[in-house]
C-alpha positions in Angstrom: 10.0 14.4 -4.2 10.6 10.5 -3.5 10.7 8.6 -6.6 9.3 4.9 -5.1 11.9 2.2 -6.0 11.7 -2.0 -6.9 12.7 -2.8 -3.5 9.4 -0.2 -1.5 7.4 -1.9 -3.7 4.0 -3.2 -2.2 5.1 -1.8 1.6 2.2 0.5 3.5 2.8 3.8 2.9 2.5 4.6 6.7 5.5 2.3 7.7 7.5 3.6 4.9 7.1 7.1 5.3 8.6 6.8 9.0 11.6 4.8 7.9 12.0 7.2 4.7 11.8 9.9 6.5 14.2 8.6 9.5 17.0 8.3 6.9 17.2 11.8 6.3 17.2 13.6 9.8 13.6 13.3 11.4 13.9 11.3 14.0 12.1 12.0 16.4 8.6 11.8 14.4 6.5 8.2 14.7 3.7 6.8 13.3 1.0 8.3 15.0 2.2 11.5 14.9 2.3 11.4 10.7 -1.2 9.8 10.9 -2.5 12.1 12.7 -1.5 15.3 10.1 -2.0 12.7 7.5 -4.4 14.8 4.5 -2.2 17.9 4.5 1.4 16.0 4.6 1.5 13.7 1.6 0.4 13.1 -1.1 1.3 9.8 -4.5 0.9 10.6 -8.0 -0.5 14.5 -7.0 -3.6 12.9 -4.9 -4.0 11.9 -0.7 -3.5 8.3 -0.1 -4.5 7.2 3.7 -2.2 5.5 5.7 -2.6 1.9 4.5 -1.9 2.3 0.6 0.7 0.3 -0.5 3.9 2.1 -2.7 3.8 1.0 -6.5 7.4 1.2 -8.2 7.5 4.9 -9.6 5.0 6.2 -7.3 6.0 10.2 -7.1 5.5 10.7 -3.2 5.5 14.9 -2.5 6.3 15.3 1.3 5.1 18.4 2.5 8.4 19.1 4.5 7.2 22.1 6.3 4.2 20.9 7.8 6.9 17.9 8.7 9.2 20.6 10.6 6.4 22.0 12.3 5.2 18.4 13.9 8.4 17.7 15.1 9.3 21.2 17.0 5.5 20.2 18.7 6.6 17.0 19.6 8.3 17.1 23.5 10.8 14.9 23.0 12.2 15.8 26.4 10.8 13.4 29.0 11.2 13.6 32.9 11.2 11.6 35.8 10.6 13.4 38.9 11.4 11.1 42.0 
């Protein structure tokens, strides 16, 4: 669970979350990938919130880490260009 500090208050959830996830090692996730799987991915204070929700100091964000791993595993990050 993530408890939102004062420095992040007012940020949109769909902007805050990828930055937070990157800080703990999930670098391949994009906002688009997260937003397309939003409803089973994150809750704020026990409720599903829209991606545009602005977090407040003290909000408790729960991330479904198993689902994040599934999304990350399903992303094709190895792009090859053939001549």
